[in-house]
TORKOL-4160 file (C-alpha; in steps of 0.2 Angstrom, whole numbers, padded with zeros to 4 digits, m for minus):
212
<pt num="1" X="1144" Y="0446" Z="0265"/>
<pt num="2" X="1133" Y="0444" Z="0252"/>
<pt num="3" X="1123" Y="0459" Z="0246"/>
<pt num="4" X="1109" Y="0449" Z="0238"/>
<pt num="5" X="1093" Y="0447" Z="0249"/>
<pt num="6" X="1091" Y="0430" Z="0259"/>
<pt num="7" X="1075" Y="0429" Z="0251"/>
<pt num="8" X="1080" Y="0430" Z="0234"/>
<pt num="9" X="1095" Y="0420" Z="0234"/>
<pt num="10" X="1083" Y="0407" Z="0241"/>
<pt num="11" X="1072" Y="0410" Z="0226"/>
<pt num="12" X="1086" Y="0408" Z="0213"/>
<pt num="13" X="1092" Y="0393" Z="0222"/>
<pt num="14" X="1076" Y="0383" Z="0220"/>
<pt num="15" X="1075" Y="0388" Z="0201"/>
<pt num="16" X="1093" Y="0382" Z="0199"/>
<pt num="17" X="1088" Y="0367" Z="0208"/>
<pt num="18" X="1072" Y="0364" Z="0197"/>
<pt num="19" X="1082" Y="0368" Z="0180"/>
<pt num="20" X="1096" Y="0355" Z="0185"/>
<pt num="21" X="1084" Y="0341" Z="0192"/>
<pt num="22" X="1076" Y="0345" Z="0174"/>
<pt num="23" X="1058" Y="0348" Z="0180"/>
<pt num="24" X="1060" Y="0341" Z="0198"/>
<pt num="25" X="1051" Y="0346" Z="0214"/>
<pt num="26" X="1057" Y="0360" Z="0225"/>
<pt num="27" X="1048" Y="0362" Z="0242"/>
<pt num="28" X="1045" Y="0377" Z="0253"/>
<pt num="29" X="1036" Y="0377" Z="0269"/>
<pt num="30" X="1017" Y="0376" Z="0263"/>
<pt num="31" X="1012" Y="0385" Z="0279"/>
<pt num="32" X="1020" Y="0401" Z="0272"/>
<pt num="33" X="1010" Y="0408" Z="0259"/>
<pt num="34" X="1022" Y="0420" Z="0252"/>
<pt num="35" X="1034" Y="0405" Z="0251"/>
<pt num="36" X="1021" Y="0394" Z="0242"/>
<pt num="37" X="1015" Y="0407" Z="0231"/>
<pt num="38" X="1035" Y="0409" Z="0225"/>
<pt num="39" X="1037" Y="0390" Z="0224"/>
<pt num="40" X="1021" Y="0390" Z="0211"/>
<pt num="41" X="1029" Y="0404" Z="0201"/>
<pt num="42" X="1045" Y="0397" Z="0200"/>
<pt num="43" X="1040" Y="0381" Z="0195"/>
<pt num="44" X="1029" Y="0389" Z="0180"/>
<pt num="45" X="1046" Y="0400" Z="0176"/>
<pt num="46" X="1055" Y="0382" Z="0174"/>
<pt num="47" X="1044" Y="0371" Z="0166"/>
<pt num="48" X="1042" Y="0384" Z="0151"/>
<pt num="49" X="1052" Y="0377" Z="0138"/>
<pt num="50" X="1048" Y="0392" Z="0127"/>
<pt num="51" X="1061" Y="0403" Z="0137"/>
<pt num="52" X="1078" Y="0404" Z="0141"/>
<pt num="53" X="1088" Y="0401" Z="0156"/>
<pt num="54" X="1092" Y="0420" Z="0156"/>
<pt num="55" X="1075" Y="0426" Z="0155"/>
<pt num="56" X="1068" Y="0413" Z="0168"/>
<pt num="57" X="1082" Y="0422" Z="0181"/>
<pt num="58" X="1077" Y="0437" Z="0177"/>
<pt num="59" X="1060" Y="0434" Z="0180"/>
<pt num="60" X="1062" Y="0428" Z="0197"/>
<pt num="61" X="1074" Y="0441" Z="0201"/>
<pt num="62" X="1058" Y="0454" Z="0196"/>
<pt num="63" X="1046" Y="0444" Z="0206"/>
<pt num="64" X="1057" Y="0447" Z="0222"/>
<pt num="65" X="1063" Y="0467" Z="0217"/>
<pt num="66" X="1046" Y="0472" Z="0210"/>
<pt num="67" X="1033" Y="0463" Z="0224"/>
<pt num="68" X="1043" Y="0456" Z="0236"/>
<pt num="69" X="1037" Y="0438" Z="0228"/>
<pt num="70" X="1019" Y="0441" Z="0231"/>
<pt num="71" X="1008" Y="0441" Z="0216"/>
<pt num="72" X="1000" Y="0459" Z="0212"/>
<pt num="73" X="0985" Y="0457" Z="0202"/>
<pt num="74" X="0974" Y="0474" Z="0203"/>
<pt num="75" X="0983" Y="0489" Z="0195"/>
<pt num="76" X="0991" Y="0503" Z="0205"/>
<pt num="77" X="0999" Y="0520" Z="0202"/>
<pt num="78" X="1019" Y="0519" Z="0205"/>
<pt num="79" X="1021" Y="0536" Z="0214"/>
<pt num="80" X="1039" Y="0532" Z="0213"/>
<pt num="81" X="1041" Y="0527" Z="0195"/>
<pt num="82" X="1044" Y="0541" Z="0181"/>
<pt num="83" X="1026" Y="0548" Z="0177"/>
<pt num="84" X="1019" Y="0536" Z="0190"/>
<pt num="85" X="1012" Y="0524" Z="0180"/>
<pt num="86" X="0999" Y="0512" Z="0181"/>
<pt num="87" X="1007" Y="0496" Z="0186"/>
<pt num="88" X="1004" Y="0479" Z="0189"/>
<pt num="89" X="1010" Y="0461" Z="0192"/>
<pt num="90" X="1031" Y="0460" Z="0194"/>
<pt num="91" X="1032" Y="0480" Z="0188"/>
<pt num="92" X="1023" Y="0479" Z="0173"/>
<pt num="93" X="1016" Y="0496" Z="0164"/>
<pt num="94" X="1009" Y="0502" Z="0148"/>
<pt num="95" X="0994" Y="0498" Z="0137"/>
<pt num="96" X="0991" Y="0482" Z="0142"/>
<pt num="97" X="0987" Y="0487" Z="0160"/>
<pt num="98" X="0968" Y="0492" Z="0162"/>
<pt num="99" X="0963" Y="0501" Z="0178"/>
<pt num="100" X="0950" Y="0493" Z="0187"/>
<pt num="101" X="0954" Y="0475" Z="0178"/>
<pt num="102" X="0961" Y="0460" Z="0189"/>
<pt num="103" X="0974" Y="0450" Z="0183"/>
<pt num="104" X="0977" Y="0433" Z="0187"/>
<pt num="105" X="0995" Y="0423" Z="0189"/>
<pt num="106" X="0992" Y="0417" Z="0174"/>
<pt num="107" X="0989" Y="0432" Z="0165"/>
<pt num="108" X="1003" Y="0440" Z="0172"/>
<pt num="109" X="1016" Y="0426" Z="0169"/>
<pt num="110" X="1007" Y="0427" Z="0149"/>
<pt num="111" X="1012" Y="0446" Z="0149"/>
<pt num="112" X="1028" Y="0446" Z="0157"/>
<pt num="113" X="1034" Y="0432" Z="0147"/>
<pt num="114" X="1031" Y="0441" Z="0130"/>
<pt num="115" X="1040" Y="0458" Z="0137"/>
<pt num="116" X="1055" Y="0447" Z="0142"/>
<pt num="117" X="1056" Y="0438" Z="0124"/>
<pt num="118" X="1057" Y="0457" Z="0119"/>
<pt num="119" X="1069" Y="0462" Z="0132"/>
<pt num="120" X="1081" Y="0447" Z="0126"/>
<pt num="121" X="1080" Y="0453" Z="0106"/>
<pt num="122" X="1085" Y="0472" Z="0112"/>
<pt num="123" X="1099" Y="0463" Z="0123"/>
<pt num="124" X="1106" Y="0454" Z="0107"/>
<pt num="125" X="1105" Y="0468" Z="0097"/>
<pt num="126" X="1115" Y="0480" Z="0108"/>
<pt num="127" X="1127" Y="0467" Z="0117"/>
<pt num="128" X="1141" Y="0461" Z="0106"/>
<pt num="129" X="1147" Y="0446" Z="0117"/>
<pt num="130" X="1128" Y="0442" Z="0123"/>
<pt num="131" X="1131" Y="0424" Z="0118"/>
<pt num="132" X="1146" Y="0423" Z="0129"/>
<pt num="133" X="1139" Y="0429" Z="0144"/>
<pt num="134" X="1133" Y="0415" Z="0158"/>
<pt num="135" X="1115" Y="0417" Z="0161"/>
<pt num="136" X="1116" Y="0425" Z="0177"/>
<pt num="137" X="1124" Y="0438" Z="0168"/>
<pt num="138" X="1112" Y="0440" Z="0155"/>
<pt num="139" X="1098" Y="0441" Z="0169"/>
<pt num="140" X="1106" Y="0454" Z="0176"/>
<pt num="141" X="1105" Y="0463" Z="0158"/>
<pt num="142" X="1088" Y="0459" Z="0155"/>
<pt num="143" X="1082" Y="0466" Z="0173"/>
<pt num="144" X="1091" Y="0481" Z="0169"/>
<pt num="145" X="1080" Y="0483" Z="0152"/>
<pt num="146" X="1065" Y="0479" Z="0163"/>
<pt num="147" X="1067" Y="0491" Z="0176"/>
<pt num="148" X="1076" Y="0505" Z="0167"/>
<pt num="149" X="1071" Y="0502" Z="0149"/>
<pt num="150" X="1081" Y="0499" Z="0131"/>
<pt num="151" X="1086" Y="0516" Z="0130"/>
<pt num="152" X="1094" Y="0518" Z="0144"/>
<pt num="153" X="1105" Y="0504" Z="0141"/>
<pt num="154" X="1109" Y="0510" Z="0124"/>
<pt num="155" X="1117" Y="0526" Z="0130"/>
<pt num="156" X="1124" Y="0520" Z="0146"/>
<pt num="157" X="1143" Y="0518" Z="0152"/>
<pt num="158" X="1136" Y="0499" Z="0157"/>
<pt num="159" X="1135" Y="0496" Z="0138"/>
<pt num="160" X="1150" Y="0505" Z="0131"/>
<pt num="161" X="1161" Y="0494" Z="0145"/>
<pt num="162" X="1151" Y="0478" Z="0141"/>
<pt num="163" X="1156" Y="0479" Z="0122"/>
<pt num="164" X="1173" Y="0485" Z="0125"/>
<pt num="165" X="1175" Y="0468" Z="0133"/>
<pt num="166" X="1175" Y="0474" Z="0151"/>
<pt num="167" X="1161" Y="0464" Z="0157"/>
<pt num="168" X="1166" Y="0466" Z="0175"/>
<pt num="169" X="1167" Y="0486" Z="0174"/>
<pt num="170" X="1149" Y="0484" Z="0165"/>
<pt num="171" X="1142" Y="0474" Z="0180"/>
<pt num="172" X="1149" Y="0488" Z="0192"/>
<pt num="173" X="1138" Y="0499" Z="0183"/>
<pt num="174" X="1124" Y="0493" Z="0190"/>
<pt num="175" X="1127" Y="0502" Z="0208"/>
<pt num="176" X="1126" Y="0519" Z="0199"/>
<pt num="177" X="1106" Y="0517" Z="0195"/>
<pt num="178" X="1100" Y="0521" Z="0213"/>
<pt num="179" X="1092" Y="0535" Z="0209"/>
<pt num="180" X="1073" Y="0542" Z="0206"/>
<pt num="181" X="1064" Y="0558" Z="0207"/>
<pt num="182" X="1055" Y="0563" Z="0223"/>
<pt num="183" X="1045" Y="0578" Z="0221"/>
<pt num="184" X="1056" Y="0584" Z="0209"/>
<pt num="185" X="1073" Y="0581" Z="0217"/>
<pt num="186" X="1084" Y="0567" Z="0211"/>
<pt num="187" X="1085" Y="0556" Z="0226"/>
<pt num="188" X="1094" Y="0538" Z="0232"/>
<pt num="189" X="1079" Y="0525" Z="0232"/>
<pt num="190" X="1082" Y="0510" Z="0244"/>
<pt num="191" X="1074" Y="0499" Z="0231"/>
<pt num="192" X="1086" Y="0503" Z="0218"/>
<pt num="193" X="1101" Y="0504" Z="0229"/>
<pt num="194" X="1097" Y="0486" Z="0234"/>
<pt num="195" X="1093" Y="0481" Z="0214"/>
<pt num="196" X="1109" Y="0488" Z="0210"/>
<pt num="197" X="1119" Y="0483" Z="0223"/>
<pt num="198" X="1111" Y="0465" Z="0221"/>
<pt num="199" X="1113" Y="0464" Z="0201"/>
<pt num="200" X="1130" Y="0469" Z="0203"/>
<pt num="201" X="1136" Y="0454" Z="0213"/>
<pt num="202" X="1125" Y="0443" Z="0204"/>
<pt num="203" X="1133" Y="0448" Z="0187"/>
<pt num="204" X="1150" Y="0448" Z="0194"/>
<pt num="205" X="1151" Y="0431" Z="0203"/>
<pt num="206" X="1135" Y="0420" Z="0201"/>
<pt num="207" X="1136" Y="0407" Z="0188"/>
<pt num="208" X="1124" Y="0394" Z="0181"/>
<pt num="209" X="1129" Y="0378" Z="0191"/>
<pt num="210" X="1137" Y="0385" Z="0204"/>
<pt num="211" X="1138" Y="0400" Z="0214"/>
<pt num="212" X="1155" Y="0408" Z="0220"/>
């Protein structure tokens, strides 16, 4: 049984269809607001010629993991994040996130795209075999950097295994990154467990243009 949630599988399938059709339409039930919003976001990601397929996939993944495919335009305090940072859009933190400001979908996409281009530069720097990876594999590394930071990857067993040519072992490391601090105690968080299990499966078994 797949550990990738059905909603995420549907979103990634929609993206793959759009890219495979050269930008053709992918239709969902317009009566379902969340699905309609997801469809619009996926079409925006697929239509942007300035980003790679790995970035496109990673952005759709984060839209699910961070906001269940709902646009979040008002900054909130991430009480489960390290330092409880002010957060907006699909898990964005940092100086660009200003309390009291409303971020439109266009604002979020612009900021997210800029971040992901930076993640890709970081991944290329750290991962010896980056150019040989399938876009789904690349996307899971980009999602890791988005969620955990480039510093976490740099000193991780995930990176060591990847650069030793053990990409399967590197993929499996995703499942270990499932803990956060709750009231000062290291705790397995369901959201991180789901993310890690899902990314492990995507990294090891999904391939662009076909899914095994």
